[in-house]
N, CA, C and O atoms as a printed pandas DataFrame, in Angstrom:
     atom_number atom_name residue_name chain_id  residue_number  x_coord  y_coord  z_coord
0              1         N          MET        A               1  115.529  109.037   78.665
1              2        CA          MET        A               1  116.532  109.084   79.710
2              3         C          MET        A               1  116.226  108.013   80.752
3              4         O          MET        A               1  115.065  107.750   81.066
4              5         N          LYS        A               2  117.285  107.399   81.284
5              6        CA          LYS        A               2  117.107  106.334   82.273
6              7         C          LYS        A               2  116.664  106.901   83.609
7              8         O          LYS        A               2  117.119  107.956   84.050
8              9         N          ARG        A               3  115.776  106.174   84.226
9             10        CA          ARG        A               3  115.324  106.541   85.554
10            11         C          ARG        A               3  116.262  105.917   86.567
11            12         O          ARG        A               3  116.714  104.791   86.356
12            13         N          PRO        A               4  116.577  106.608   87.673
13            14        CA          PRO        A               4  117.458  106.000   88.679
14            15         C          PRO        A               4  116.802  104.775   89.313
15            16         O          PRO        A               4  115.578  104.677   89.394
16            17         N          ARG        A               5  117.638  103.857   89.755
17            18        CA          ARG        A               5  117.164  102.615   90.367
18            19         C          ARG        A               5  116.366  102.925   91.629
19            20         O          ARG        A               5  116.766  103.750   92.451
20            21         N          ARG        A               6  115.224  102.242   91.762
21            22        CA          ARG        A               6  114.371  102.450   92.935
22            23         C          ARG        A               6  114.348  101.195   93.790
23            24         O          ARG        A               6  114.351  100.079   93.271
24            25         N          ASN        A               7  114.325  101.381   95.090
25            26        CA          ASN        A               7  114.187  100.267   96.030
26            27         C          ASN        A               7  112.827  100.407   96.715
27            28         O          ASN        A               7  112.537  101.413   97.362
28            29         N          HIS        A               8  112.018   99.390   96.556
29            30        CA          HIS        A               8  110.677   99.409   97.138
30            31         C          HIS        A               8  110.680   98.691   98.478
31            32         O          HIS        A               8  111.398   97.708   98.665
32            33         N          THR        A               9  109.886   99.179   99.395
33            34        CA          THR        A               9  109.783   98.545  100.701
34            35         C          THR        A               9  108.972   97.262  100.585
35            36         O          THR        A               9  108.249   97.047   99.612
36            37         N          ALA        A              10  109.108   96.429  101.585
37            38        CA          ALA        A              10  108.362   95.168  101.600
38            39         C          ALA        A              10  106.860   95.437  101.662
39            40         O          ALA        A              10  106.071   94.711  101.056
40            41         N          ALA        A              11  106.466   96.475  102.391
41            42        CA          ALA        A              11  105.045   96.806  102.504
42            43         C          ALA        A              11  104.478   97.216  101.143
43            44         O          ALA        A              11  103.359   96.839  100.795
44            45         N          TYR        A              12  105.239   97.972  100.389
45            46        CA          TYR        A              12  104.798   98.410   99.071
46            47         C          TYR        A              12  104.662   97.208   98.125
47            48         O          TYR        A              12  103.686   97.096   97.384
48            49         N          LYS        A              13  105.656   96.317   98.167
49            50        CA          LYS        A              13  105.614   95.122   97.323
50            51         C          LYS        A              13  104.405   94.265   97.668
51            52         O          LYS        A              13  103.735   93.733   96.783
52            53         N          ALA        A              14  104.131   94.137   98.965
53            54        CA          ALA        A              14  102.984   93.330   99.400
54            55         C          ALA        A              14  101.678   93.957   98.927
55            56         O          ALA        A              14  100.763   93.253   98.499
56            57         N          LYS        A              15  101.597   95.274   99.006
57            58        CA          LYS        A              15  100.374   95.968   98.580
58            59         C          LYS        A              15  100.127   95.751   97.090
59            60         O          LYS        A              15   99.001   95.470   96.680
60            61         N          VAL        A              16  101.171   95.880   96.285
61            62        CA          VAL        A              16  101.030   95.696   94.839
62            63         C          VAL        A              16  100.703   94.238   94.514
63            64         O          VAL        A              16   99.851   93.965   93.669
64            65         N          ALA        A              17  101.382   93.299   95.187
65            66        CA          ALA        A              17  101.143   91.875   94.928
66            67         C          ALA        A              17   99.728   91.471   95.321
67            68         O          ALA        A              17   99.083   90.694   94.616
68            69         N          LEU        A              18   99.247   91.992   96.435
69            70        CA          LEU        A              18   97.870   91.683   96.850
70            71         C          LEU        A              18   96.857   92.262   95.869
71            72         O          LEU        A              18   95.844   91.628   95.574
72            73         N          ALA        A              19   97.127   93.457   95.367
73            74        CA          ALA        A              19   96.232   94.051   94.369
74            75         C          ALA        A              19   96.206   93.193   93.109
75            76         O          ALA        A              19   95.154   93.019   92.494
76            77         N          ALA        A              20   97.362   92.658   92.726
77            78        CA          ALA        A              20   97.415   91.781   91.550
78            79         C          ALA        A              20   96.690   90.466   91.821
79            80         O          ALA        A              20   96.050   89.901   90.934
80            81         N          LEU        A              21   96.799   89.996   93.040
81            82        CA          LEU        A              21   96.159   88.731   93.407
82            83         C          LEU        A              21   94.637   88.853   93.424
83            84         O          LEU        A              21   93.929   87.906   93.079
84            85         N          LYS        A              22   94.142   90.010   93.824
85            86        CA          LYS        A              22   92.688   90.224   93.841
86            87         C          LYS        A              22   92.082   90.085   92.455
87            88         O          LYS        A              22   90.999   89.521   92.299
88            89         N          GLY        A              23   92.777   90.595   91.452
89            90        CA          GLY        A              23   92.292   90.467   90.084
90            91         C          GLY        A              23   91.235   91.472   89.693
91            92         O          GLY        A              23   90.592   91.310   88.657
92            93         N          ASP        A              24   91.034   92.514   90.495
93            94        CA          ASP        A              24   90.051   93.543   90.158
94            95         C          ASP        A              24   90.483   94.348   88.933
95            96         O          ASP        A              24   89.651   94.750   88.120
96            97         N          LYS        A              25   91.789   94.579   88.809
97            98        CA          LYS        A              25   92.316   95.363   87.705
98            99         C          LYS        A              25   93.308   94.505   86.920
99           100         O          LYS        A              25   93.859   93.535   87.441
100          101         N          THR        A              26   93.519   94.875   85.680
101          102        CA          THR        A              26   94.487   94.152   84.866
102          103         C          THR        A              26   95.906   94.528   85.299
103          104         O          THR        A              26   96.120   95.509   86.011
104          105         N          LEU        A              27   96.857   93.724   84.851
105          106        CA          LEU        A              27   98.247   94.017   85.182
106          107         C          LEU        A              27   98.692   95.343   84.582
107          108         O          LEU        A              27   99.491   96.062   85.183
108          109         N          ALA        A              28   98.183   95.666   83.412
109          110        CA          ALA        A              28   98.531   96.938   82.778
110          111         C          ALA        A              28   98.019   98.112   83.617
111          112         O          ALA        A              28   98.720   99.111   83.782
112          113         N          GLU        A              29   96.820   97.993   84.136
113          114        CA          GLU        A              29   96.261   99.056   84.987
114          115         C          GLU        A              29   97.058   99.188   86.280
115          116         O          GLU        A              29   97.342  100.298   86.727
116          117         N          LEU        A              30   97.417   98.057   86.877
117          118        CA          LEU        A              30   98.201   98.099   88.103
118          119         C          LEU        A              30   99.586   98.691   87.840
119          120         O          LEU        A              30  100.119   99.435   88.664
120          121         N          SER        A              31  100.155   98.358   86.702
121          122        CA          SER        A              31  101.462   98.874   86.338
122          123         C          SER        A              31  101.434  100.395   86.231
123          124         O          SER        A              31  102.346  101.085   86.687
124          125         N          GLU        A              32  100.384  100.891   85.629
125          126        CA          GLU        A              32  100.242  102.344   85.484
126          127         C          GLU        A              32   99.961  103.012   86.828
127          128         O          GLU        A              32  100.503  104.075   87.129
128          129         N          LYS        A              33   99.116  102.384   87.621
129          130        CA          LYS        A              33   98.741  102.967   88.920
130          131         C          LYS        A              33   99.942  103.025   89.870
131          132         O          LYS        A              33  100.175  104.054   90.504
132          133         N          TYR        A              34  100.705  101.934   89.974
133          134        CA          TYR        A              34  101.809  101.862   90.938
134          135         C          TYR        A              34  103.163  102.228   90.328
135          136         O          TYR        A              34  104.171  102.251   91.034
136          137         N          ASP        A              35  103.194  102.517   89.012
137          138        CA          ASP        A              35  104.410  102.907   88.311
138          139         C          ASP        A              35  105.505  101.848   88.461
139          140         O          ASP        A              35  106.656  102.152   88.774
140          141         N          VAL        A              36  105.106  100.594   88.226
141          142        CA          VAL        A              36  106.005   99.448   88.296
142          143         C          VAL        A              36  105.763   98.619   87.040
143          144         O          VAL        A              36  104.633   98.527   86.561
144          145         N          HIS        A              37  106.824   98.017   86.510
145          146        CA          HIS        A              37  106.694   97.213   85.298
146          147         C          HIS        A              37  105.851   95.969   85.567
147          148         O          HIS        A              37  105.842   95.435   86.676
148          149         N          VAL        A              38  105.150   95.521   84.541
149          150        CA          VAL        A              38  104.251   94.365   84.652
150          151         C          VAL        A              38  105.007   93.128   85.121
151          152         O          VAL        A              38  104.518   92.394   85.979
152          153         N          SER        A              39  106.185   92.893   84.571
153          154        CA          SER        A              39  106.934   91.694   84.955
154          155         C          SER        A              39  107.332   91.740   86.432
155          156         O          SER        A              39  107.410   90.701   87.088
156          157         N          GLN        A              40  107.582   92.936   86.950
157          158        CA          GLN        A              40  107.911   93.071   88.369
158          159         C          GLN        A              40  106.703   92.731   89.239
159          160         O          GLN        A              40  106.846   92.101   90.287
160          161         N          ILE        A              41  105.533   93.140   88.810
161          162        CA          ILE        A              41  104.305   92.819   89.546
162          163         C          ILE        A              41  104.083   91.312   89.563
163          164         O          ILE        A              41  103.733   90.743   90.597
164          165         N          VAL        A              42  104.285   90.671   88.423
165          166        CA          VAL        A              42  104.113   89.218   88.338
166          167         C          VAL        A              42  105.112   88.518   89.256
167          168         O          VAL        A              42  104.768   87.543   89.924
168          169         N          GLN        A              43  106.347   89.014   89.289
169          170        CA          GLN        A              43  107.371   88.418   90.149
170          171         C          GLN        A              43  106.990   88.553   91.625
171          172         O          GLN        A              43  107.114   87.593   92.385
172          173         N          TRP        A              44  106.530   89.730   92.033
173          174        CA          TRP        A              44  106.132   89.926   93.431
174          175         C          TRP        A              44  104.920   89.063   93.781
175          176         O          TRP        A              44  104.834   88.534   94.890
176          177         N          LYS        A              45  104.000   88.922   92.853
177          178        CA          LYS        A              45  102.824   88.084   93.081
178          179         C          LYS        A              45  103.243   86.628   93.285
179          180         O          LYS        A              45  102.725   85.947   94.170
180          181         N          THR        A              46  104.179   86.153   92.467
181          182        CA          THR        A              46  104.681   84.784   92.593
182          183         C          THR        A              46  105.383   84.579   93.926
183          184         O          THR        A              46  105.198   83.551   94.579
184          185         N          GLN        A              47  106.193   85.559   94.332
185          186        CA          GLN        A              47  106.875   85.467   95.625
186          187         C          GLN        A              47  105.878   85.425   96.773
187          188         O          GLN        A              47  106.076   84.705   97.751
188          189         N          LEU        A              48  104.805   86.200   96.650
189          190        CA          LEU        A              48  103.771   86.199   97.687
190          191         C          LEU        A              48  103.107   84.834   97.789
191          192         O          LEU        A              48  102.899   84.321   98.889
192          193         N          LEU        A              49  102.779   84.254   96.663
193          194        CA          LEU        A              49  102.128   82.944   96.671
194          195         C          LEU        A              49  103.062   81.855   97.186
195          196         O          LEU        A              49  102.630   80.959   97.911
196          197         N          ASP        A              50  104.353   81.926   96.813
197          198        CA          ASP        A              50  105.321   80.930   97.282
198          199         C          ASP        A              50  105.573   81.057   98.781
199          200         O          ASP        A              50  105.776   80.051   99.461
200          201         N          GLY        A              51  105.562   82.275   99.298
201          202        CA          GLY        A              51  105.832   82.496  100.715
202          203         C          GLY        A              51  104.620   82.352  101.610
203          204         O          GLY        A              51  104.752   82.386  102.833
204          205         N          ALA        A              52  103.451   82.194  101.033
205          206        CA          ALA        A              52  102.232   82.100  101.833
206          207         C          ALA        A              52  102.230   80.861  102.728
207          208         O          ALA        A              52  101.618   80.873  103.797
208          209         N          LEU        A              53  102.901   79.805  102.307
209          210        CA          LEU        A              53  102.966   78.583  103.099
210          211         C          LEU        A              53  103.623   78.851  104.447
211          212         O          LEU        A              53  103.198   78.303  105.464
212          213         N          GLY        A              54  104.652   79.687  104.460
213          214        CA          GLY        A              54  105.387   79.974  105.686
214          215         C          GLY        A              54  104.548   80.642  106.762
215          216         O          GLY        A              54  104.891   80.569  107.942
216          217         N          VAL        A              55  103.475   81.279  106.384
217          218        CA          VAL        A              55  102.621   81.958  107.361
218          219         C          VAL        A              55  101.931   80.950  108.271
219          220         O          VAL        A              55  101.693   81.237  109.444
220          221         N          PHE        A              56  101.615   79.796  107.754
221          222        CA          PHE        A              56  100.836   78.823  108.501
222          223         C          PHE        A              56  101.670   77.701  109.123
223          224         O          PHE        A              56  101.112   76.789  109.734
224          225         N          LEU        A              57  102.994   77.753  108.978
225          226        CA          LEU        A              57  103.846   76.739  109.583
226          227         C          LEU        A              57  103.950   76.955  111.095
227          228         O          LEU        A              57  103.977   78.089  111.572
228          229         N          THR        A              58  104.006   75.861  111.829
229          230        CA          THR        A              58  104.236   75.952  113.263
230          231         C          THR        A              58  105.723   76.214  113.502
231          232         O          THR        A              58  106.532   75.985  112.603
232          233         N          PRO        A              59  106.101   76.684  114.684
233          234        CA          PRO        A              59  107.522   76.920  114.963
234          235         C          PRO        A              59  108.389   75.672  114.779
235          236         O          PRO        A              59  109.527   75.773  114.321
236          237         N          ALA        A              60  107.862   74.502  115.132
237          238        CA          ALA        A              60  108.619   73.263  114.969
238          239         C          ALA        A              60  108.847   72.959  113.484
239          240         O          ALA        A              60  109.930   72.517  113.101
240          241         N          GLU        A              61  107.847   73.191  112.662
241          242        CA          GLU        A              61  107.983   72.958  111.225
242          243         C          GLU        A              61  108.967   73.951  110.594
243          244         O          GLU        A              61  109.689   73.603  109.659
244          245         N          LYS        A              62  108.991   75.172  111.101
245          246        CA          LYS        A              62  109.937   76.169  110.598
246          247         C          LYS        A              62  111.370   75.757  110.912
247          248         O          LYS        A              62  112.260   75.926  110.079
248          249         N          ARG        A              63  111.600   75.219  112.108
249          250        CA          ARG        A              63  112.954   74.770  112.475
250          251         C          ARG        A              63  113.400   73.621  111.589
251          252         O          ARG        A              63  114.560   73.568  111.180
252          253         N          GLU        A              64  112.489   72.696  111.286
253          254        CA          GLU        A              64  112.817   71.555  110.440
254          255         C          GLU        A              64  113.146   71.992  109.020
255          256         O          GLU        A              64  114.028   71.415  108.384
256          257         N          SER        A              65  112.450   72.998  108.521
257          258        CA          SER        A              65  112.666   73.421  107.141
258          259         C          SER        A              65  113.920   74.269  106.984
259          260         O          SER        A              65  114.345   74.521  105.857
260          261         N          GLN        A              66  114.523   74.715  108.081
261          262        CA          GLN        A              66  115.717   75.546  107.997
262          263         C          GLN        A              66  116.953   74.736  107.647
263          264         O          GLN        A              66  117.950   75.316  107.216
264          265         N          GLY        A              67  116.931   73.442  107.811
265          266        CA          GLY        A              67  118.083   72.614  107.481
266          267         C          GLY        A              67  118.609   71.916  108.725
267          268         O          GLY        A              67  117.936   71.864  109.755
268          269         N          PRO        A              68  119.824   71.377  108.618
269          270        CA          PRO        A              68  120.378   70.614  109.740
270          271         C          PRO        A              68  120.690   71.512  110.931
271          272         O          PRO        A              68  120.985   72.698  110.782
272          273         N          SER        A              69  120.618   70.916  112.108
273          274        CA          SER        A              69  120.890   71.674  113.331
274          275         C          SER        A              69  122.397   71.779  113.556
275          276         O          SER        A              69  123.189   71.137  112.865
276          277         N          VAL        A              70  122.773   72.591  114.525
277          278        CA          VAL        A              70  124.181   72.780  114.857
278          279         C          VAL        A              70  124.777   71.465  115.349
279          280         O          VAL        A              70  125.923   71.142  115.038
280          281         N          LYS        A              71  124.004   70.719  116.109
281          282        CA          LYS        A              71  124.480   69.432  116.629
282          283         C          LYS        A              71  124.793   68.464  115.488
283          284         O          LYS        A              71  125.812   67.775  115.522
284          285         N          ASP        A              72  123.929   68.410  114.488
285          286        CA          ASP        A              72  124.155   67.542  113.336
286          287         C          ASP        A              72  125.406   67.958  112.569
287          288         O          ASP        A              72  126.196   67.116  112.142
288          289         N          MET        A              73  125.572   69.257  112.401
289          290        CA          MET        A              73  126.741   69.753  111.666
290          291         C          MET        A              73  128.039   69.469  112.423
291          292         O          MET        A              73  129.046   69.119  111.807
292          293         N          GLN        A              74  128.027   69.616  113.747
293          294        CA          GLN        A              74  129.217   69.322  114.541
294          295         C          GLN        A              74  129.563   67.833  114.475
295          296         O          GLN        A              74  130.739   67.474  114.427
296          297         N          ALA        A              75  128.558   66.976  114.472
297          298        CA          ALA        A              75  128.802   65.537  114.349
298          299         C          ALA        A              75  129.421   65.218  112.989
299          300         O          ALA        A              75  130.335   64.399  112.900
300          301         N          LYS        A              76  128.930   65.859  111.941
301          302        CA          LYS        A              76  129.472   65.633  110.608
302          303         C          LYS        A              76  130.921   66.117  110.524
303          304         O          LYS        A              76  131.758   65.455  109.912
304          305         N          ILE        A              77  131.222   67.267  111.134
305          306        CA          ILE        A              77  132.596   67.787  111.140
306          307         C          ILE        A              77  133.523   66.815  111.858
307          308         O          ILE        A              77  134.633   66.556  111.394
308          309         N          GLY        A              78  133.075   66.280  112.980
309          310        CA          GLY        A              78  133.874   65.301  113.716
310          311         C          GLY        A              78  134.148   64.056  112.890
311          312         O          GLY        A              78  135.266   63.541  112.882
312          313         N          GLN        A              79  133.132   63.577  112.200
313          314        CA          GLN        A              79  133.275   62.393  111.362
314          315         C          GLN        A              79  134.272   62.656  110.239
315          316         O          GLN        A              79  135.131   61.817  109.968
316          317         N          LEU        A              80  134.169   63.805  109.588
317          318        CA          LEU        A              80  135.075   64.132  108.492
318          319         C          LEU        A              80  136.510   64.326  108.986
319          320         O          LEU        A              80  137.454   63.947  108.294
320          321         N          ALA        A              81  136.684   64.907  110.164
321          322        CA          ALA        A              81  138.025   65.080  110.727
322          323         C          ALA        A              81  138.651   63.715  111.012
323          324         O          ALA        A              81  139.833   63.505  110.740
324          325         N          LEU        A              82  137.864   62.792  111.556
325          326        CA          LEU        A              82  138.348   61.446  111.837
326          327         C          LEU        A              82  138.756   60.734  110.545
327          328         O          LEU        A              82  139.802   60.087  110.497
328          329         N          GLU        A              83  137.936   60.850  109.501
329          330        CA          GLU        A              83  138.266   60.236  108.216
330          331         C          GLU        A              83  139.530   60.847  107.620
331          332         O          GLU        A              83  140.357   60.125  107.062
332          333         N          ASN        A              84  139.692   62.158  107.729
333          334        CA          ASN        A              84  140.896   62.817  107.210
334          335         C          ASN        A              84  142.145   62.323  107.935
335          336         O          ASN        A              84  143.167   62.052  107.305
336          337         N          ASP        A              85  142.061   62.207  109.258
337          338        CA          ASP        A              85  143.205   61.713  110.032
338          339         C          ASP        A              85  143.565   60.284  109.623
339          340         O          ASP        A              85  144.739   59.957  109.452
340          341         N          PHE        A              86  142.555   59.445  109.470
341          342        CA          PHE        A              86  142.786   58.059  109.077
342          343         C          PHE        A              86  143.441   57.980  107.702
343          344         O          PHE        A              86  144.414   57.252  107.506
344          345         N          LEU        A              87  142.897   58.737  106.758
345          346        CA          LEU        A              87  143.434   58.702  105.394
346          347         C          LEU        A              87  144.834   59.304  105.319
347          348         O          LEU        A              87  145.664   58.840  104.538
348          349         N          ALA        A              88  145.103   60.329  106.122
349          350        CA          ALA        A              88  146.442   60.914  106.140
350          351         C          ALA        A              88  147.444   59.898  106.683
351          352         O          ALA        A              88  148.565   59.802  106.183
352          353         N          GLY        A              89  147.046   59.147  107.695
353          354        CA          GLY        A              89  147.912   58.101  108.232
354          355         C          GLY        A              89  148.156   56.998  107.227
355          356         O          GLY        A              89  149.285   56.532  107.076
356          357         N          ALA        A              90  147.120   56.580  106.543
357          358        CA          ALA        A              90  147.256   55.519  105.543
358          359         C          ALA        A              90  148.124   55.986  104.381
359          360         O          ALA        A              90  148.929   55.212  103.862
360          361         N          LEU        A              91  147.974   57.215  103.978
361          362        CA          LEU        A              91  148.781   57.751  102.892
362          363         C          LEU        A              91  150.247   57.863  103.308
363          364         O          LEU        A              91  151.145   57.641  102.496
364          365         N          GLY        A              92  150.483   58.203  104.562
365          366        CA          GLY        A              92  151.847   58.276  105.069
366          367         C          GLY        A              92  152.529   56.923  105.045
367          368         O          GLY        A              92  153.718   56.838  104.740
368          369         N          ARG        A              93  151.802   55.866  105.361
369          370        CA          ARG        A              93  152.369   54.522  105.338
370          371         C          ARG        A              93  152.690   54.087  103.919
371          372         O          ARG        A              93  153.697   53.421  103.679
372          373         N          ILE        A              94  151.837   54.463  102.982
373          374        CA          ILE        A              94  152.091   54.094  101.582
374          375         C          ILE        A              94  153.327   54.817  101.073
375          376         O          ILE        A              94  154.170   54.208  100.415
376          377         N          ASP        A              95  153.449   56.118  101.369
377          378        CA          ASP        A              95  154.614   56.880  100.918
378          379         C          ASP        A              95  155.880   56.346  101.583
379          380         O          ASP        A              95  156.926   56.244  100.942
380          381         N          GLY        A              96  155.783   56.008  102.867
381          382        CA          GLY        A              96  156.947   55.488  103.581
382          383         C          GLY        A              96  157.397   54.156  103.007
383          384         O          GLY        A              96  158.597   53.907  102.886
384          385         N          ALA        A              97  156.447   53.296  102.651
385          386        CA          ALA        A              97  156.791   51.981  102.119
386          387         C          ALA        A              97  157.412   52.102  100.749
387          388         O          ALA        A              97  158.361   51.381  100.441
388          389         N          SER        A              98  156.905   52.993   99.917
389          390        CA          SER        A              98  157.456   53.124   98.577
390          391         C          SER        A              98  158.820   53.815   98.601
391          392         O          SER        A              98  159.630   53.604   97.699
392          393         N          ALA        A              99  159.084   54.632   99.615
393          394        CA          ALA        A              99  160.371   55.321   99.694
394          395         C          ALA        A              99  161.481   54.355  100.077
395          396         O          ALA        A              99  162.639   54.593   99.730
396          397         N          LYS        A             100  161.160   53.254  100.793
397          398        CA          LYS        A             100  162.175   52.283  101.200
398          399         C          LYS        A             100  162.643   51.415  100.055
399          400         O          LYS        A             100  163.749   50.879  100.115
400          401         N          LYS        A             101  161.854   51.257   99.027
401          402        CA          LYS        A             101  162.206   50.370   97.909
402          403         C          LYS        A             101  163.281   50.904   97.057
403          404         O          LYS        A             101  163.675   50.262   96.083
């Protein structure tokens, strides 16, 4: 019979991933102890290792890694709006010229 879907807390995932990272027990033993599938433990361990870099980033480095700022995005929107207006005007002149022929 199927077991209902379970949602694990972040603290629980961290505890299991750290236990896997220590390497004191095999994945099969951890799977039995925490009642979680081996592949899930491996996935949480990988996520822990990938996210470990973020712990040591400075606030300035975190802002840079988040992507473009609001100011940059607003400048890009302005540029695209200007290009759209220009192209709409140019297209209007072409349609107007061809309609006169």
